[in-house]
C-alpha positions as CSV (number, residue, x, y, z in Angstrom):
1,M,0.0,0.0,0.0
2,T,1.4,3.4,-1.0
3,L,0.8,6.6,0.9
4,L,-0.5,9.5,-1.1
5,A,1.6,12.6,-0.7
6,V,-0.5,15.3,0.8
7,K,0.5,18.7,-0.4
8,K,0.1,21.3,2.3
9,T,-0.1,25.0,1.6
10,K,1.8,27.6,3.6
11,N,-1.6,28.4,5.1
12,D,-2.0,24.8,6.2
13,Y,1.4,25.0,8.0
14,F,0.5,28.4,9.5
15,E,-2.7,27.0,10.9
16,E,-1.0,24.0,12.4
17,I,1.8,26.1,14.0
18,F,-0.7,28.7,15.3
19,I,-3.0,26.1,16.9
20,T,0.0,24.4,18.5
21,A,1.2,27.7,19.9
22,A,-2.3,28.8,21.0
23,V,-2.9,25.7,23.1
24,S,0.5,25.7,24.6
25,K,0.4,26.3,28.4
26,N,4.0,27.6,28.5
27,L,3.4,30.4,25.9
28,K,2.8,33.7,27.6
29,T,2.2,35.9,24.6
30,R,-1.1,36.7,22.9
31,A,0.3,38.6,20.0
32,L,1.7,37.6,16.6
33,T,3.5,39.2,13.7
34,F,3.9,37.8,10.2
35,D,4.4,38.7,6.6
36,S,1.4,39.6,4.4
37,R,1.9,36.3,2.5
38,Y,0.1,34.7,5.5
39,A,-2.6,37.3,5.8
40,Y,-5.3,35.2,4.3
41,L,-8.8,35.6,5.6
42,S,-8.9,32.1,7.1
43,N,-5.7,32.7,9.0
44,L,-6.9,36.1,10.2
45,K,-10.2,34.7,11.4
46,L,-8.3,31.9,13.2
47,I,-6.2,34.4,15.1
48,Y,-9.1,36.7,15.8
49,R,-11.3,33.9,17.2
50,A,-8.5,32.8,19.5
51,N,-8.6,36.3,20.9
52,W,-5.0,37.1,19.9
53,T,-3.7,40.4,18.5
54,F,-1.9,40.3,15.2
55,F,0.4,42.5,13.1
56,Y,1.4,41.9,9.6
57,Y,3.8,43.6,7.2
58,T,3.0,44.7,3.7
59,K,5.3,46.0,1.0
60,K,4.1,49.4,-0.1
61,Q,5.8,49.2,-3.5
62,R,6.5,45.7,-4.8
63,N,9.2,47.0,-7.1
64,N,11.2,48.7,-4.4
65,S,11.7,46.4,-1.4
66,S,13.4,49.1,0.6
67,K,10.1,50.9,1.1
68,I,8.0,48.8,3.6
69,S,5.0,49.9,5.5
70,I,3.6,48.2,8.6
71,D,-0.1,47.7,8.9
72,I,-1.3,47.2,12.4
73,I,-4.6,45.5,12.9
74,L,-6.1,45.1,16.3
75,K,-9.2,43.4,17.3
């Protein structure tokens, strides 16, 4: 019997890591920062529903990586 390779997306990995962190009893933080590549609606809802604060970074101009703005989104 062969196992089918399950292709996970970066959002699948994000969800797994976040859920592991959120249920950890040793973790004292309730805030999270990440790149806009992970700012998909499903990820944002997951963070929001866990009552965490999140910050994500976006590039203002994709052609000039030296200009970066920070969008701060609070509950």
